[in-house]
Backbone as CSV, one residue per row, in Angstrom:
resi,resn,N_x,N_y,N_z,CA_x,CA_y,CA_z,C_x,C_y,C_z
1,MET,104.815,101.619,101.709,105.228,102.702,101.216,105.303,103.667,102.428
2,ASP,106.306,104.724,102.593,106.639,105.454,103.688,105.925,106.692,103.310
3,PHE,104.600,106.936,104.035,104.038,108.207,103.888,104.437,109.392,104.527
4,GLN,105.214,109.109,105.580,105.887,110.126,106.273,107.405,110.879,105.079
5,ALA,107.855,110.027,104.704,108.790,110.253,103.672,108.245,111.180,102.585
6,ILE,107.240,110.585,102.267,106.493,111.361,101.198,105.775,113.034,101.517
7,LEU,105.515,112.720,102.622,105.200,114.319,103.227,106.356,115.224,103.373
8,SER,107.733,114.921,103.446,108.967,115.825,103.275,109.174,116.289,102.044
9,GLU,108.457,115.999,100.838,108.190,116.287,99.565,107.367,117.317,99.268
10,VAL,106.273,117.560,100.138,105.107,117.974,99.764,105.442,119.750,100.182
11,LYS,104.739,120.683,99.505,105.109,121.816,99.706,103.820,122.534,100.184
12,TYR,103.780,123.412,101.639,102.420,124.010,101.924,102.820,125.562,101.486
13,LYS,101.776,126.365,101.269,101.783,127.771,101.143,100.415,128.185,101.820
14,ALA,100.660,129.252,102.613,99.431,129.914,103.227,98.972,131.033,102.463
15,VAL,97.781,131.287,102.013,97.276,132.280,101.229,96.117,132.659,101.815
16,ARG,95.639,133.898,101.728,94.238,134.370,102.223,93.145,133.695,101.538
17,SER,92.332,133.715,102.160,90.785,132.837,101.648,89.966,133.910,100.868
18,SER,89.303,133.574,100.015,88.704,134.336,99.343,86.915,134.110,99.931
19,GLY,86.314,135.080,99.256,84.928,134.990,99.930,84.459,135.844,101.047
20,ALA,83.066,135.891,101.626,82.825,136.847,102.699,83.324,136.479,103.847
21,GLY,83.610,137.195,105.185,84.179,136.823,106.230,84.736,137.945,107.168
22,GLY,84.321,139.248,106.321,85.351,140.248,107.293,86.303,140.485,107.377
23,GLN,86.772,141.041,108.354,88.200,141.529,108.452,89.129,140.307,108.731
24,ASN,88.515,139.265,109.067,89.504,137.967,109.640,90.208,137.567,108.324
25,VAL,89.281,137.682,107.033,89.704,137.074,106.021,90.799,138.047,105.132
26,ASN,90.382,139.510,105.354,91.550,140.300,104.847,92.731,140.306,105.427
27,LYS,92.840,139.926,106.586,94.104,139.950,107.551,94.856,138.738,107.436
28,VAL,94.009,137.470,107.700,94.910,136.449,108.186,95.084,135.379,106.772
29,SER,96.258,134.808,106.578,96.223,133.861,105.657,96.063,132.608,106.116
30,SER,94.580,132.074,106.385,94.400,130.586,106.705,94.224,129.526,105.881
31,LYS,93.946,130.046,104.459,93.703,129.192,103.462,95.238,128.265,103.226
32,VAL,95.188,127.098,103.008,96.494,126.371,102.775,96.388,125.680,101.702
33,VAL,97.331,125.725,100.785,97.509,125.118,99.292,98.757,124.204,99.549
34,LEU,98.427,122.680,99.246,99.520,121.629,99.244,99.603,121.626,97.607
35,THR,101.018,121.660,97.434,101.531,121.191,96.213,102.543,119.783,96.218
36,PHE,102.272,118.794,95.247,103.331,117.639,95.349,103.360,117.743,93.936
37,ASP,104.718,117.513,93.614,105.372,117.300,92.085,105.594,115.735,92.021
38,LEU,104.611,115.131,91.346,104.735,113.290,91.086,105.949,113.222,90.453
39,HIS,106.237,114.027,89.284,107.119,113.648,88.539,108.550,113.486,89.019
40,ASN,109.049,114.604,89.879,110.348,114.569,90.508,110.247,114.085,92.036
41,SER,109.305,113.183,92.425,109.306,112.595,93.698,110.443,111.505,93.769
42,LEU,111.303,111.311,94.900,112.125,110.459,95.058,111.801,109.288,95.611
43,MET,110.667,109.300,96.464,110.040,108.535,97.604,109.150,107.377,96.786
44,LEU,108.605,107.748,95.297,107.884,106.887,94.659,108.892,106.121,93.756
45,SER,108.413,104.804,93.633,109.037,104.159,92.468,108.532,104.658,90.913
46,GLU,109.133,104.180,90.196,108.520,104.236,88.758,107.410,103.705,88.343
47,GLU,106.873,102.794,88.831,105.667,101.973,88.670,104.646,102.498,89.356
48,GLU,104.971,102.983,90.688,104.169,103.779,91.343,103.872,105.108,90.703
49,LYS,104.629,105.972,90.473,104.272,107.174,89.608,103.485,106.623,88.465
50,LEU,103.678,105.837,87.717,102.754,105.671,86.602,101.228,105.046,86.798
51,VAL,101.397,104.518,88.113,99.977,104.027,88.540,99.263,105.372,88.938
52,LEU,99.939,106.168,89.742,99.513,107.491,90.299,98.842,108.273,89.067
53,GLU,99.929,108.195,88.007,99.430,109.390,86.746,98.289,109.090,86.190
54,THR,98.061,107.446,85.888,96.714,107.025,85.296,95.769,107.202,86.111
55,ASN,95.852,106.950,87.588,94.594,106.984,88.361,94.188,108.515,88.705
56,LEU,95.293,109.264,88.647,94.873,110.873,89.476,94.978,111.676,88.203
57,ARG,94.795,111.185,86.880,95.187,112.038,85.529,94.053,113.455,85.771
58,HIS,92.999,113.215,86.214,91.985,114.236,86.361,92.510,115.368,87.392
59,ARG,93.481,114.980,88.350,93.456,115.811,89.186,94.988,116.528,89.210
60,LEU,95.939,116.052,88.100,97.096,116.440,88.124,97.132,117.569,87.066
61,THR,98.039,118.673,87.225,98.145,119.664,86.138,98.919,118.967,84.973
62,SER,99.063,119.549,83.824,100.029,119.077,82.806,101.494,118.807,83.083
63,ASP,101.869,119.548,84.167,103.320,119.205,84.560,103.395,118.057,85.856
64,LEU,102.424,117.334,85.877,102.379,116.236,86.994,102.225,116.746,88.449
65,ILE,101.714,117.808,88.549,101.801,118.447,89.947,100.221,118.255,90.385
66,LEU,100.177,117.738,91.779,98.891,117.840,92.463,98.744,118.931,93.142
67,ILE,97.878,119.637,92.948,97.343,121.035,93.939,96.217,120.751,94.638
68,LEU,96.275,120.715,95.992,95.088,120.606,96.766,94.806,121.955,97.868
69,ASN,93.646,122.547,97.761,93.482,123.796,98.681,92.468,123.272,99.963
70,CYS,92.388,124.222,101.079,91.417,123.856,102.197,91.819,125.168,102.891
71,ASP,90.159,125.618,102.829,90.059,126.777,103.690,88.861,126.807,104.680
72,GLU,88.628,125.509,104.941,87.330,125.206,105.755,87.438,125.719,107.046
73,ASP,88.621,125.882,107.452,88.516,126.263,109.232,89.154,127.742,108.942
74,ARG,89.170,128.373,110.302,89.649,129.821,110.368,91.348,129.476,110.723
75,SER,91.611,128.393,111.375,92.768,128.417,111.680,93.829,127.470,110.419
76,GLN,94.661,127.944,110.172,95.962,127.646,109.198,96.117,126.315,109.793
77,LEU,96.400,126.115,111.078,96.879,124.624,111.295,95.880,123.656,110.947
78,LYS,94.886,123.932,111.549,93.788,122.822,111.046,93.772,122.741,109.590
79,ASN,93.753,123.637,108.998,93.827,123.536,107.528,94.897,122.722,106.973
80,LYS,95.773,123.084,107.308,97.029,122.309,106.868,96.923,120.785,107.309
81,GLU,96.190,120.487,108.468,96.265,119.022,108.971,94.776,118.417,108.060
82,ILE,94.091,118.943,107.739,92.893,118.594,106.890,93.511,118.583,105.438
83,VAL,94.105,119.429,104.921,94.589,119.070,103.537,95.832,118.031,103.433
84,THR,96.295,117.730,104.435,97.596,116.819,104.473,96.794,115.455,104.771
85,LYS,95.563,115.111,105.281,94.912,113.851,105.479,94.058,113.726,104.170
86,ARG,93.660,114.871,103.545,92.910,114.717,102.252,94.186,113.921,101.048
87,PHE,95.318,114.532,101.224,96.361,114.023,100.337,96.895,112.715,100.407
88,LEU,96.824,112.378,101.694,97.270,110.782,101.988,96.158,110.042,101.548
89,ASP,95.083,110.588,101.790,93.719,109.492,101.106,93.897,109.589,99.850
90,ILE,94.278,110.616,99.041,94.180,110.474,97.613,95.198,109.619,97.102
91,LEU,96.501,109.771,97.579,97.340,108.916,97.227,97.252,107.345,97.697
92,LYS,96.643,106.937,98.727,96.130,105.550,99.068,95.122,104.926,97.786
93,LYS,94.235,105.965,97.484,93.162,105.574,96.753,93.876,105.417,95.201
94,GLY,95.006,106.257,94.935,95.327,106.453,93.568,96.435,105.081,93.234
95,LEU,96.943,104.490,94.542,97.797,103.543,94.342,97.091,102.295,94.310
96,TYR,95.751,102.070,94.849,94.887,100.889,95.037,94.833,100.386,93.551
97,VAL,95.314,99.149,93.313,95.164,98.349,92.026,94.248,97.169,92.454
98,PRO,92.893,97.222,91.682,92.051,96.349,92.194,92.186,94.775,91.213
99,LYS,92.027,93.703,92.089,92.428,92.295,91.680,91.689,92.058,90.449
100,GLU,92.340,91.269,89.487,91.494,90.780,88.338,90.590,89.821,88.354
101,ARG,89.539,90.144,87.743,88.390,89.135,88.062,88.546,87.939,87.194
102,LYS,88.329,86.787,88.007,88.710,85.620,87.399,86.935,85.053,86.958
103,PRO,86.627,84.831,85.857,85.255,84.224,85.432,85.152,82.852,85.989
104,THR,84.154,82.796,86.610,83.657,81.541,87.380,83.143,80.548,86.117
105,LYS,82.967,79.268,86.225,82.459,78.359,85.374,81.298,77.861,86.093
106,ILE,80.013,77.606,85.045,78.706,77.247,85.739,78.999,75.581,86.313
107,PRO,78.658,75.398,87.503,78.817,73.802,87.791,78.080,72.858,86.998
108,LYS,78.433,71.764,86.865,78.025,70.831,85.946,76.522,70.357,86.674
109,ALA,76.775,70.483,87.847,75.352,69.837,88.788,74.413,70.757,88.714
110,ALA,74.369,72.143,88.549,73.594,73.024,88.206,73.194,72.867,86.893
111,ILE,73.677,72.586,85.790,73.542,72.598,84.242,72.538,71.250,84.420
112,ARG,73.086,70.128,85.013,72.053,68.778,84.882,70.859,69.034,85.608
113,LYS,70.667,70.022,86.695,69.543,70.224,87.311,68.653,71.236,86.735
114,ARG,68.873,72.239,85.872,68.210,72.969,84.967,67.880,72.024,83.896
115,ILE,68.559,71.243,83.055,67.833,70.750,82.294,66.909,69.675,82.711
116,LYS,67.157,68.925,83.517,66.169,67.752,84.471,64.753,68.538,84.873
117,ASP,64.979,70.061,85.183,63.897,70.776,85.518,62.984,71.018,84.394
118,LYS,63.833,71.510,83.040,63.145,71.878,81.934,62.149,70.569,81.453
119,LYS,63.046,69.332,81.714,62.414,68.216,81.186,61.138,67.923,81.853
120,ASN,61.153,68.038,83.316,59.921,67.857,84.098,59.026,68.746,83.573
121,ILE,59.249,70.115,83.348,58.032,71.138,83.054,57.517,70.576,81.556
122,SER,58.487,70.045,80.746,57.720,69.750,79.362,57.058,68.621,79.516
123,ASP,57.189,67.698,80.468,56.658,66.456,80.532,55.178,66.984,81.004
124,ILE,55.051,67.839,82.043,53.788,68.440,82.559,53.111,68.779,81.463
125,LYS,53.556,69.828,80.596,52.871,70.477,79.862,52.126,69.410,78.529
126,GLN,53.199,68.395,78.427,52.570,67.101,77.329,51.706,66.553,78.089
127,SER,51.651,66.406,79.385,50.489,65.432,79.714,49.064,66.353,79.629
128,ARG,49.025,67.564,79.869,47.842,68.572,79.539,47.229,68.566,78.407
129,ARG,48.271,68.266,77.230,47.686,68.291,76.056,46.456,66.941,75.676
130,LYS,45.662,67.614,74.839,44.593,66.737,74.354,45.287,65.651,73.394
131,PRO,44.949,64.350,73.771,45.586,63.002,73.086,45.445,63.401,71.158
132,ASN,46.344,62.980,70.561,46.277,62.744,69.415,45.956,61.139,68.668
133,LEU,44.569,61.435,68.348,44.151,60.311,67.646,44.204,59.837,66.170
134,ASP,45.113,60.087,65.867,45.415,59.994,64.391,45.654,58.428,64.005
């Protein structure tokens, strides 16, 4: 998958950060909001869209739009880098499909050993009993 091509479909928007911070917060739009429309993406195949839709369902809006915010830094450029990196990580994790687990069989030698050990312990306990004199 070409992540650079996908980044061309991403929209960035700079807004003012919320919370305390003094004059800088009131003047500078340093918070970056990233939006990605999964449904209208041309760079993703239909099966990739379905996988992302199921894996990221708790992060997507009802219109299948992924929205990420970043206001960690005072610099708009650094916030844009951070949110872009976060977006790519989310995409990579969302597209990951785990391998199907194949159940393993217990080896026959292990079964034979377990039964032999059980028999041995049974014999030891049998020899500890009082003899039956009937």
